[in-house]
N, C-alpha and C positions, 0 to 999 in steps of 0.2 A: 420583635427586634426593632430597634430604633434606627431610622435612616440618618445619613449624614445631615440632610436638610432639617430633620426634626431636632437633632443634636445642636445644630447651629442656631436654630430658633430658640431652643431652651437656653443656650448660652447668652444669646441676645437679650432675652427677657430678664436674665439676672443683671446684665449691664443696664438695661432700661430701668429696672427697679431701683438700682443704686443711684442712677442719674436723677430720678424723680425724688429720691430721698434728699439728695444734695440740694435740689431746687427748693424743696419744702423747707429745709434748714435755712437756706439763704432768705427765703420769704419770711420766715419766722422772726428774723432780726431786722425786719423792715428795710431790706436792701431794695433800692429802686429796680423796677423791672428792666429798664435799659441797662443798668449795671450788670444784672444777672445775665442778660442776653449777650452782652459783649464778653463777659467773663467765660461763658460757655463756648463761644466762638474761639476765644483765645486758647482755651483748653484743647480744642480740635487742632489748632495750628501747632501747639506745643506737642501734642501726641505724634505728629508727623514731621516735625521740623528737621530732624536729623536725616530723613530719607527722601523727602519730597520738596519740590519748590513751592513757594507760597501760591503761585498760580495754579499748580496742580491741586493743592489742598483746597483752594477756593472752588475749583471745578468739582471736587469730591463733595463739598458742602452743597453746591448747587444741584448736583445729581441726586443727593439724598433728599433735598427739598422737593424735587420733581416727583419723587416717590411718596413722600409724606403728605404733601398738600392735598392730593385727591382723597386720601384716607380721612383727613380732618374736614375736608369740604363735604364729604358724604355724611359726616356726623353732625355738621353744623345745623342749627335750628333755622328754619326760614324766617326772614324778617317779616314782621307784621305791619 
């Protein structure tokens, strides 16, 4: 039996895969990294704009970063 947490993670992985496909498509047409970054952040604000204040949306982004940064820090190669 699948737990709610497992189901949530499965759904998240579907969304993550789609987001990475979008980034790959954007990179394939030589869009600047900064433009991709800003566009993705705008997408987050657009996702929530009808129900949350910009300040709350920003706090959500910052909260997600606090969770994601340690994951990528642990995977980072040490500088030689």
